[in-house]
N, CA, C and O atoms as CSV, one atom per row, in Angstrom:
chain,resi,resn,atom,element,x,y,z
A,1,UNK,N,N,13.431,-1.309,11.074
A,1,UNK,CA,C,12.036,-1.088,10.770
A,1,UNK,C,C,11.864,-0.600,9.330
A,1,UNK,O,O,10.910,-0.982,8.652
A,2,UNK,N,N,12.802,0.257,8.857
A,2,UNK,CA,C,12.716,0.734,7.476
A,2,UNK,C,C,12.859,-0.417,6.491
A,2,UNK,O,O,12.168,-0.459,5.473
A,3,UNK,N,N,13.752,-1.345,6.793
A,3,UNK,CA,C,13.959,-2.494,5.914
A,3,UNK,C,C,12.690,-3.338,5.840
A,3,UNK,O,O,12.313,-3.800,4.763
A,4,UNK,N,N,12.039,-3.538,6.967
A,4,UNK,CA,C,10.801,-4.316,6.985
A,4,UNK,C,C,9.712,-3.622,6.185
A,4,UNK,O,O,9.016,-4.268,5.402
A,5,UNK,N,N,9.553,-2.317,6.368
A,5,UNK,CA,C,8.525,-1.571,5.640
A,5,UNK,C,C,8.811,-1.565,4.143
A,5,UNK,O,O,7.894,-1.709,3.335
A,6,UNK,N,N,10.064,-1.403,3.774
A,6,UNK,CA,C,10.432,-1.425,2.355
A,6,UNK,C,C,10.179,-2.798,1.749
A,6,UNK,O,O,9.659,-2.907,0.639
A,7,UNK,N,N,10.545,-3.833,2.474
A,7,UNK,CA,C,10.321,-5.194,1.986
A,7,UNK,C,C,8.839,-5.487,1.838
A,7,UNK,O,O,8.421,-6.123,0.870
A,8,UNK,N,N,8.052,-5.031,2.783
A,8,UNK,CA,C,6.608,-5.230,2.722
A,8,UNK,C,C,6.007,-4.491,1.535
A,8,UNK,O,O,5.146,-5.032,0.841
A,9,UNK,N,N,6.445,-3.274,1.299
A,9,UNK,CA,C,5.949,-2.488,0.170
A,9,UNK,C,C,6.323,-3.138,-1.160
A,9,UNK,O,O,5.480,-3.248,-2.050
A,10,UNK,N,N,7.547,-3.560,-1.301
A,10,UNK,CA,C,7.986,-4.217,-2.540
A,10,UNK,C,C,7.223,-5.520,-2.749
A,10,UNK,O,O,6.813,-5.828,-3.868
A,11,UNK,N,N,7.034,-6.274,-1.691
A,11,UNK,CA,C,6.275,-7.519,-1.794
A,11,UNK,C,C,4.836,-7.280,-2.209
A,11,UNK,O,O,4.286,-8.033,-3.013
A,12,UNK,N,N,4.216,-6.227,-1.661
A,12,UNK,CA,C,2.836,-5.905,-2.026
A,12,UNK,C,C,2.733,-5.488,-3.489
A,12,UNK,O,O,1.791,-5.875,-4.180
A,13,UNK,N,N,3.683,-4.711,-3.957
A,13,UNK,CA,C,3.681,-4.286,-5.364
A,13,UNK,C,C,3.835,-5.492,-6.281
A,13,UNK,O,O,3.132,-5.600,-7.286
A,14,UNK,N,N,4.736,-6.387,-5.949
A,14,UNK,CA,C,4.926,-7.582,-6.772
A,14,UNK,C,C,3.687,-8.467,-6.755
A,14,UNK,O,O,3.312,-9.030,-7.784
A,15,UNK,N,N,3.055,-8.593,-5.603
A,15,UNK,CA,C,1.848,-9.416,-5.513
A,15,UNK,C,C,0.712,-8.815,-6.322
A,15,UNK,O,O,-0.022,-9.541,-6.993
A,16,UNK,N,N,0.558,-7.498,-6.268
A,16,UNK,CA,C,-0.518,-6.852,-7.022
A,16,UNK,C,C,-0.252,-6.889,-8.517
A,16,UNK,O,O,-1.192,-6.984,-9.307
A,17,UNK,N,N,1.000,-6.818,-8.917
A,17,UNK,CA,C,1.293,-6.844,-10.352
A,17,UNK,C,C,1.001,-8.214,-10.944
A,17,UNK,O,O,0.766,-8.328,-12.147
A,18,UNK,N,N,1.011,-9.236,-10.132
A,18,UNK,CA,C,0.677,-10.571,-10.606
A,18,UNK,C,C,-0.813,-10.795,-10.730
A,18,UNK,O,O,-1.238,-11.825,-11.254
A,19,UNK,N,N,-1.618,-9.856,-10.261
A,19,UNK,CA,C,-3.070,-10.020,-10.281
A,19,UNK,C,C,-3.729,-9.339,-11.473
A,19,UNK,O,O,-4.953,-9.209,-11.494
A,20,UNK,N,N,-2.975,-8.909,-12.446
A,20,UNK,CA,C,-3.569,-8.255,-13.603
A,20,UNK,C,C,-3.980,-9.288,-14.633
A,20,UNK,O,O,-3.395,-10.368,-14.716
A,21,UNK,N,N,-4.974,-8.953,-15.403
A,21,UNK,CA,C,-5.411,-9.825,-16.485
A,21,UNK,C,C,-4.319,-9.863,-17.545
A,21,UNK,O,O,-3.605,-8.875,-17.716
A,22,UNK,N,N,-4.168,-10.971,-18.262
A,22,UNK,CA,C,-3.074,-11.059,-19.230
A,22,UNK,C,C,-3.214,-10.123,-20.426
A,22,UNK,O,O,-2.210,-9.788,-21.053
A,23,UNK,N,N,-4.419,-9.695,-20.757
A,23,UNK,CA,C,-4.610,-8.820,-21.917
A,23,UNK,C,C,-4.922,-7.388,-21.523
A,23,UNK,O,O,-5.603,-6.676,-22.261
A,24,UNK,N,N,-4.430,-6.954,-20.362
A,24,UNK,CA,C,-4.631,-5.578,-19.921
A,24,UNK,C,C,-3.288,-4.981,-19.517
A,24,UNK,O,O,-2.349,-5.693,-19.165
A,25,UNK,N,N,-3.226,-3.658,-19.579
A,25,UNK,CA,C,-2.032,-2.970,-19.093
A,25,UNK,C,C,-2.060,-3.007,-17.569
A,25,UNK,O,O,-3.109,-2.758,-16.974
A,26,UNK,N,N,-0.928,-3.314,-16.917
A,26,UNK,CA,C,-0.936,-3.514,-15.474
A,26,UNK,C,C,-1.252,-2.272,-14.649
A,26,UNK,O,O,-1.859,-2.400,-13.586
A,27,UNK,N,N,-0.875,-1.100,-15.082
A,27,UNK,CA,C,-1.093,0.103,-14.274
A,27,UNK,C,C,-2.510,0.633,-14.448
A,27,UNK,O,O,-3.189,0.920,-13.463
A,28,UNK,N,N,-2.961,0.763,-15.692
A,28,UNK,CA,C,-4.263,1.363,-15.955
A,28,UNK,C,C,-5.397,0.356,-15.981
A,28,UNK,O,O,-6.543,0.711,-15.707
A,29,UNK,N,N,-5.098,-0.899,-16.307
A,29,UNK,CA,C,-6.142,-1.902,-16.424
A,29,UNK,C,C,-6.887,-1.835,-17.745
A,29,UNK,O,O,-7.850,-2.572,-17.953
A,30,UNK,N,N,-6.448,-0.953,-18.642
A,30,UNK,CA,C,-7.083,-0.822,-19.952
A,30,UNK,C,C,-6.746,-2.056,-20.782
A,30,UNK,O,O,-5.620,-2.552,-20.755
A,31,UNK,N,N,-7.744,-2.541,-21.518
A,31,UNK,CA,C,-7.537,-3.726,-22.335
A,31,UNK,C,C,-6.573,-3.432,-23.484
A,31,UNK,O,O,-6.664,-2.391,-24.133
A,32,UNK,N,N,-5.657,-4.356,-23.723
A,32,UNK,CA,C,-4.701,-4.215,-24.823
A,32,UNK,C,C,-5.417,-4.448,-26.144
A,32,UNK,O,O,-6.253,-5.344,-26.269
A,33,UNK,N,N,-5.080,-3.644,-27.103
A,33,UNK,CA,C,-5.663,-3.741,-28.435
A,33,UNK,C,C,-4.612,-4.312,-29.377
A,33,UNK,O,O,-3.438,-3.960,-29.256
A,34,UNK,N,N,-4.990,-5.178,-30.308
A,34,UNK,CA,C,-3.990,-5.715,-31.239
A,34,UNK,C,C,-3.310,-4.642,-32.082
A,34,UNK,O,O,-2.226,-4.879,-32.615
A,35,UNK,N,N,-3.920,-3.472,-32.214
A,35,UNK,CA,C,-3.346,-2.395,-33.022
A,35,UNK,C,C,-2.517,-1.410,-32.204
A,35,UNK,O,O,-2.057,-0.406,-32.747
A,36,UNK,N,N,-2.314,-1.671,-30.912
A,36,UNK,CA,C,-1.499,-0.784,-30.085
A,36,UNK,C,C,-0.071,-0.757,-30.618
A,36,UNK,O,O,0.502,-1.810,-30.901
A,37,UNK,N,N,0.510,0.431,-30.759
A,37,UNK,CA,C,1.868,0.512,-31.306
A,37,UNK,C,C,2.920,-0.142,-30.415
A,37,UNK,O,O,3.987,-0.519,-30.901
A,38,UNK,N,N,2.640,-0.282,-29.133
A,38,UNK,CA,C,3.634,-0.894,-28.246
A,38,UNK,C,C,3.760,-2.398,-28.473
A,38,UNK,O,O,4.732,-3.009,-28.029
A,39,UNK,N,N,2.803,-2.993,-29.151
A,39,UNK,CA,C,2.866,-4.431,-29.417
A,39,UNK,C,C,4.059,-4.775,-30.304
A,39,UNK,O,O,4.605,-5.874,-30.212
A,40,UNK,N,N,4.459,-3.848,-31.154
A,40,UNK,CA,C,5.554,-4.096,-32.090
A,40,UNK,C,C,6.895,-3.561,-31.600
A,40,UNK,O,O,7.885,-3.643,-32.326
A,41,UNK,N,N,6.950,-3.013,-30.379
A,41,UNK,CA,C,8.196,-2.429,-29.882
A,41,UNK,C,C,9.211,-3.506,-29.541
A,41,UNK,O,O,8.864,-4.630,-29.178
A,42,UNK,N,N,10.445,-3.135,-29.667
A,42,UNK,CA,C,11.564,-4.005,-29.353
A,42,UNK,C,C,12.375,-3.329,-28.244
A,42,UNK,O,O,12.348,-2.105,-28.115
A,43,UNK,N,N,13.081,-4.105,-27.461
A,43,UNK,CA,C,13.881,-3.535,-26.373
A,43,UNK,C,C,14.935,-2.569,-26.889
A,43,UNK,O,O,15.335,-1.651,-26.173
A,44,UNK,N,N,15.389,-2.762,-28.119
A,44,UNK,CA,C,16.407,-1.861,-28.666
A,44,UNK,C,C,15.844,-0.473,-28.951
A,44,UNK,O,O,16.611,0.477,-29.106
A,45,UNK,N,N,14.516,-0.336,-29.023
A,45,UNK,CA,C,13.894,0.965,-29.268
A,45,UNK,C,C,13.765,1.797,-27.997
A,45,UNK,O,O,13.491,2.995,-28.064
A,46,UNK,N,N,13.959,1.179,-26.857
A,46,UNK,CA,C,13.863,1.878,-25.576
A,46,UNK,C,C,15.236,2.421,-25.204
A,46,UNK,O,O,16.232,1.699,-25.240
A,47,UNK,N,N,15.278,3.683,-24.851
A,47,UNK,CA,C,16.542,4.288,-24.450
A,47,UNK,C,C,16.401,4.872,-23.056
A,47,UNK,O,O,15.330,5.343,-22.674
A,48,UNK,N,N,17.462,4.838,-22.317
A,48,UNK,CA,C,17.468,5.402,-20.975
A,48,UNK,C,C,17.691,6.902,-21.055
A,48,UNK,O,O,18.422,7.391,-21.916
A,49,UNK,N,N,17.054,7.619,-20.151
A,49,UNK,CA,C,17.227,9.066,-20.075
A,49,UNK,C,C,18.436,9.337,-19.194
A,49,UNK,O,O,18.523,8.829,-18.076
A,50,UNK,N,N,19.357,10.126,-19.692
A,50,UNK,CA,C,20.540,10.440,-18.901
A,50,UNK,C,C,20.548,11.923,-18.546
A,50,UNK,O,O,19.862,12.732,-19.170
A,51,UNK,N,N,21.316,12.251,-17.560
A,51,UNK,CA,C,21.451,13.643,-17.159
A,51,UNK,C,C,20.400,14.109,-16.176
A,51,UNK,O,O,20.217,15.309,-15.977
A,52,UNK,N,N,19.721,13.179,-15.571
A,52,UNK,CA,C,18.700,13.573,-14.587
A,52,UNK,C,C,19.276,13.454,-13.204
A,52,UNK,O,O,18.589,13.736,-12.222
């Protein structure tokens, strides 16, 4: 039953994330601005937090 509930929850999250507008942030729904600093970010600038 836990596996079914987990699968259902993950499926619902994936389905809802596909329903966002292309020019909005998926969590907040705020419209993306061309001047947002995250537009210029690169994957190499993201670091994982360790020690948690």
